[in-house]
Every structure is written in structure tokens, then in C-alpha cells.
C-alpha distance (Angstrom), angle and dihedral (degrees) to the residues before:
residue distance angle dihedral
M1 . . .
W2 3.78 . .
T3 3.70 127.2 .
I4 3.76 119.5 -144.0
S5 3.77 117.6 -155.4
T6 3.81 119.0 -170.7
S7 3.72 130.4 -172.3
L8 3.82 86.4 -141.6
L9 3.74 86.7 71.6
R10 3.83 93.7 49.1
G11 3.81 95.5 -103.6
T12 3.85 97.2 -52.4
S13 3.80 120.0 140.9
F14 3.68 131.6 -141.9
A15 3.84 132.0 -173.9
C16 3.74 125.0 -117.3
P17 3.83 113.1 -158.6
L18 3.79 113.5 -142.8
K19 3.75 109.6 -153.1
K20 3.80 121.7 -166.4
K21 3.82 93.9 -128.9
H22 3.77 90.8 63.5
I23 3.87 93.9 56.9
V24 3.78 118.0 88.5
S25 3.73 99.6 -162.3
T26 3.84 140.4 -29.8
N27 3.83 92.4 -95.9
Q28 3.88 94.6 46.5
A29 3.76 90.7 43.5
V30 3.79 91.3 55.2
F31 3.82 91.2 45.0
T32 3.76 92.8 52.5
G33 3.82 94.7 41.0
L34 3.83 91.7 -121.3
I35 3.81 98.8 124.3
R36 3.80 133.2 106.6
P37 3.80 117.4 -113.4
G38 3.81 111.6 -88.0
R39 3.82 94.2 19.7
E40 3.85 95.5 101.9
N41 3.82 92.6 96.0
G42 3.75 96.2 34.9
P43 3.83 128.6 102.7
P44 3.80 119.4 -71.5
C45 3.82 114.7 -84.4
P46 3.80 120.5 -121.3
V47 3.76 113.1 -71.9
A48 3.78 120.4 -106.9
S49 3.76 130.8 172.6
L50 3.82 120.8 -88.1
D51 3.78 88.4 -121.0
H52 3.75 89.6 61.2
M53 3.79 90.9 46.8
L54 3.77 93.6 52.8
L55 3.78 92.0 44.3
F56 3.80 89.7 52.0
S57 3.79 91.9 49.8
R58 3.77 90.7 55.1
R59 3.72 92.8 49.2
L60 3.80 99.6 50.9
A61 3.76 108.7 149.1
G62 3.81 90.5 -8.6
C63 3.76 92.4 -65.0
W64 3.86 126.4 114.1
I65 3.83 97.2 -114.4
S66 3.79 118.3 157.9
C67 3.76 126.4 -142.3
E68 3.81 87.5 -111.5
F69 3.77 91.8 56.6
F70 3.81 91.2 46.0
H71 3.81 92.1 54.1
K72 3.82 93.7 46.7
R73 3.79 95.1 49.5
L74 3.77 100.0 47.2
P75 3.82 125.4 63.0
P76 3.82 115.9 -95.9
S77 3.79 91.1 -113.8
V78 3.77 96.2 50.1
S79 3.86 94.1 109.2
S80 3.80 91.6 57.6
L81 3.81 97.0 49.9
N82 3.81 112.2 119.3
F83 3.81 108.4 -164.9
A84 3.74 119.4 -173.9
A85 3.80 114.3 -106.4
V86 3.79 113.6 -86.4
K87 3.78 119.9 -150.2
K88 3.79 114.5 -124.3
T89 3.75 117.8 -126.1
S90 3.72 125.5 -119.9
R91 3.90 92.6 -146.7
P92 3.80 115.7 115.7
I93 3.76 116.1 -94.5
I94 3.77 109.2 -105.6
P95 3.84 122.7 -173.2
R96 3.82 115.0 -104.6
K97 3.89 90.2 -126.0
T98 3.78 88.1 58.3
I99 3.76 92.2 50.7
Y100 3.81 89.0 50.5
R101 3.77 91.0 51.5
L102 3.77 91.0 49.9
S103 3.76 88.9 59.7
I104 3.83 89.5 54.2
Y105 3.81 91.5 48.2
T106 3.78 92.3 52.3
R107 3.82 90.8 52.8
C108 3.79 91.2 49.2
L109 3.81 90.6 50.6
A110 3.81 90.3 48.9
R111 3.81 89.5 57.3
L112 3.83 89.7 49.0
R113 3.84 90.4 52.4
E114 3.79 90.5 49.7
N115 3.79 89.7 54.2
G116 3.83 91.9 49.3
I117 3.76 96.6 -110.6
G118 3.82 112.9 151.0
T119 3.82 103.5 -175.0
V120 3.74 134.1 26.6
S121 3.83 134.2 -173.5
S122 3.74 122.3 -122.2
E123 3.82 89.2 -117.0
A124 3.78 92.5 54.0
L125 3.84 94.3 45.0
A126 3.77 91.9 45.5
K127 3.79 91.7 51.9
A128 3.82 91.9 49.5
A129 3.82 88.8 50.3
G130 3.79 93.8 45.9
V131 3.84 95.2 -120.1
K132 3.85 134.9 109.9
P133 3.86 117.8 -93.9
T134 3.84 90.2 -118.3
Q135 3.79 90.8 55.6
L136 3.78 91.0 49.0
R137 3.81 92.6 51.6
K138 3.80 90.9 45.4
D139 3.82 92.1 52.7
L140 3.82 93.8 48.0
A141 3.83 90.6 47.9
Y142 3.81 89.4 72.6
F143 3.82 86.9 73.6
G144 3.78 102.6 39.7
T145 3.81 136.8 -89.5
F146 3.77 119.6 -31.3
G147 3.79 136.3 178.9
T148 3.78 135.8 25.4
R149 3.78 121.6 -98.5
G150 3.75 111.1 -105.8
L151 3.92 92.2 10.8
G152 3.81 104.2 58.3
Y153 3.81 128.6 -149.4
D154 3.79 126.6 -21.4
V155 3.85 99.6 -121.4
L156 3.82 96.4 -148.8
E157 3.81 93.7 44.3
L158 3.79 95.5 47.2
S159 3.83 91.9 44.2
Q160 3.82 90.8 53.2
K161 3.77 93.1 47.5
I162 3.81 93.0 51.6
S163 3.79 91.5 47.1
D164 3.76 90.9 50.7
E165 3.77 90.9 52.7
L166 3.85 93.9 46.4
G167 3.82 89.6 47.5
T168 3.79 93.3 -121.7
S169 3.85 98.5 118.4
S170 3.82 88.5 102.7
L171 3.76 133.3 22.6
Q172 3.75 112.6 -78.8
P173 3.79 118.6 -152.2
V174 3.82 116.3 -118.0
I175 3.80 128.9 -178.9
L176 3.79 126.7 -152.9
V177 3.78 122.5 -144.3
G178 3.79 118.8 -158.6
V179 3.83 117.2 32.0
G180 3.76 102.1 -156.5
H181 3.77 123.7 126.2
L182 3.84 94.1 -62.8
G183 3.83 93.2 41.7
L184 3.76 91.6 49.1
A185 3.76 91.2 51.2
L186 3.80 91.5 50.0
I187 3.85 95.8 48.6
S188 3.75 90.1 47.6
Y189 3.79 93.0 55.8
R190 3.86 110.9 104.6
G191 3.83 96.6 -167.1
F192 3.80 94.6 84.8
E193 3.78 93.2 72.0
K194 3.88 91.8 57.0
E195 3.81 88.0 56.8
G196 3.85 94.9 49.8
F197 3.77 102.4 -93.6
E198 3.79 129.3 110.5
I199 3.81 123.6 -168.9
V200 3.80 97.7 -142.2
A201 3.78 100.1 -179.9
A202 3.80 144.3 -8.3
F203 3.76 132.5 -135.8
D204 3.82 129.8 -150.9
T205 3.74 141.4 160.7
D206 3.78 88.1 -120.4
P207 3.81 106.2 35.5
G208 3.79 94.4 164.0
R209 3.84 96.5 57.0
K210 3.75 116.0 121.3
R211 3.81 111.4 -108.9
D212 3.79 133.0 -162.4
K213 3.74 96.9 -120.0
K214 3.80 129.9 51.1
I215 3.79 111.8 -128.8
S216 3.83 131.8 -172.8
Q217 3.79 97.4 -141.0
P218 3.80 119.9 86.9
I219 3.82 121.2 -111.9
Y220 3.82 116.2 -144.2
G221 3.76 135.4 -177.3
I222 3.83 118.8 -93.8
E223 3.81 89.1 -109.9
A224 3.83 90.5 65.7
M225 3.82 94.0 56.5
P226 3.80 102.2 89.9
K227 3.75 94.5 52.1
F228 3.86 93.8 44.7
I229 3.84 91.0 49.7
A230 3.76 91.7 51.6
E231 3.76 95.5 45.5
H232 3.83 95.3 47.2
N233 3.84 97.6 37.4
V234 3.81 91.4 -125.5
K235 3.82 114.7 -177.2
M236 3.80 101.9 169.0
A237 3.81 131.9 58.1
I238 3.83 137.4 -179.1
L239 3.76 112.3 -139.0
S240 3.89 117.6 -154.4
V241 3.75 101.3 153.0
P242 3.84 130.5 125.4
V243 3.82 117.7 -77.4
A244 3.81 91.3 -114.2
V245 3.83 93.7 66.1
A246 3.80 101.8 26.0
Q247 3.81 95.5 100.0
E248 3.83 93.9 45.5
V249 3.85 91.2 50.5
T250 3.82 89.0 46.3
N251 3.81 91.0 54.3
T252 3.79 90.9 51.7
L253 3.79 92.6 48.6
I254 3.78 92.3 50.3
N255 3.80 93.5 47.6
C256 3.82 88.0 52.2
G257 3.78 91.6 55.3
V258 3.82 104.4 -95.8
M259 3.79 109.3 153.1
G260 3.79 103.4 -177.8
I261 3.88 129.6 41.3
L262 3.76 128.8 -170.9
N263 3.79 100.8 -154.7
F264 3.88 122.2 -156.5
A265 3.79 93.9 167.7
P266 3.84 112.0 102.5
I267 3.78 94.8 -123.3
V268 3.82 138.5 102.2
L269 3.81 106.8 -114.3
A270 3.80 122.3 -148.7
V271 3.82 108.5 -135.6
P272 3.81 138.1 160.8
E273 3.81 115.7 -93.8
D274 3.80 93.6 -105.5
V275 3.82 94.2 56.3
M276 3.78 114.9 86.2
V277 3.82 120.0 -145.8
N278 3.76 123.4 -170.9
N279 3.81 113.3 -166.5
V280 3.74 122.4 -148.3
N281 3.83 112.0 -165.8
L282 3.80 109.6 170.0
A283 3.86 91.7 -174.0
I284 3.82 89.8 58.6
E285 3.74 92.1 50.0
L286 3.80 90.5 50.7
E287 3.83 91.2 49.0
N288 3.73 87.1 53.0
L289 3.82 92.0 53.5
S290 3.76 89.8 44.4
Y291 3.79 92.5 60.1
F292 3.83 92.9 51.5
I293 3.81 95.7 48.3
Q294 3.81 93.9 54.1
S295 3.76 112.2 116.6
């Protein structure tokens, strides 16, 4: 499966299932971009009519997307990418918005702990998080039953459970690729460790270049990245490289086993369905603000 990310959807990603019956032949599939990685040299797929092919291309992921749009949005080399197989998780599928709200809940709970508060009602926690109590209870229901009627939630217990689900109970290793001005600022930020993430190393095409800030993490050449990722079991990366090389670096990260990418490059990345990309485009955010401050 491919995943198409588009800036028109504010950096969100959606999966496009590629079924054999929709592919006319190997050559046509490669030409249209509708082929699984590694299938270029395989046997021809079952024949279907061109009408079915075009209809399918317009219904990718339930959206009316034409073949022309498909080609314009993905890099020219997307049909030849050969990502390593990624294991599917057995965890329940939880909406991204719910995951985002869980991060807000855990910060609210942290403030309650700091103030010595041991229990909190769903109404109070929901108000602090800026959501409705029904939404809070629905979000927490993904992980089981919490709280005691009449008493509320145990702050420490709920905080620990959410941290376990988010994978932030212990420090997770993260690498940074691209140590320019933005990359240097990111790797110098100490707040990540308080949230459960540690940038353990950085990679750059010119690791020996003198930089304005002194940092504690080592900076290696790009060629050292595969070995480092394997040795340190790194699953997440921050990408702050130029647009021209962003997809190439992404391909390398994925083939090395990276499952999550925080992308600061202003480009739509082509990734397998089981790899998560969060795009951070500061210009888009400023444009958003610009609209709302217009008189």
C-alpha cells in the first residue's frame, strides 16, 4: 500500500489500497504508479478494463483523486521505491485526534500532580483540556475503564496509563537528520527529554562543519546512519533537510526501520502505510493566523 500525504489536508495521511484486480499489467501499473514496491519485475497482474482502472484511480482512499493529481503529488520515482517490509501492529486503531487529545490530558494531569491533587473528576479534567466530558470519557474508553463513580480519576494512575499507551514512560531514542540552523535549534532544545524523548545523535552531509552552538550529541555523516539506527533500535527521526533530498533521506530511514518521522521539510513524502509522518510547516501555520487577523 502507498500512503499519500497532501498539504491540502494539513499534513494528514491516508492509505490507498492497491488491489491486483485494478491493475491492467505490470508495465501499465508501473506507468500509472499503481504498483506495489518490488512488483516491477514480477508477473503481470490480472487484466481489468481501463474503465475500471480509471474509476479506481479516482476513488483512491474514498476521495475523488484523478490520475493527473496522483502523478503531480507524488515524486517521479515513487513507482520504483522498494521499501523494506514493515510489520503491522496488533494494537487497536485509534483516531489521530484522540492521540492528540491524550497528549493534552497527560499535561493537564502533570500540572495536577505538581499541585498535589490526587483525584480529578471527568468534568474538571475535561475543562482543563478544553474538551467536553463526554469526549474525554470516550477517548479514555479506548484503553479500558477508569475512575470511580463519585470520586473521579486517580491522577497518578491515569497519567501512568496514558504514558504507557503513548510510549513515553521511558526515554525513546530519536535521531535528527540535517543540522542546519533549524536542526541545530531542535537538537539544542532540552524540553524533549521531559516529555520522554531523547535526541541521541544527529546526521549531516558535513558533520565536521563549525556550528554556532555547542551541543552534547554527536554529529555523524549520513553514511553512518543505517548502522547507528540498527545498533540503538531507533524508531523515530526528525527530518530538517533541504527539499531536494528529503524523499531520498526518508527512503533510507524507512529501510533502516524508522517508523515515525517528524518532517520539517516543505514537501509531501511518499511512505508505506505503516510509517507515520507528521508534517510541520511553519509557513502554513502563519498563513492560517494571517487569515484570522484580517480586519
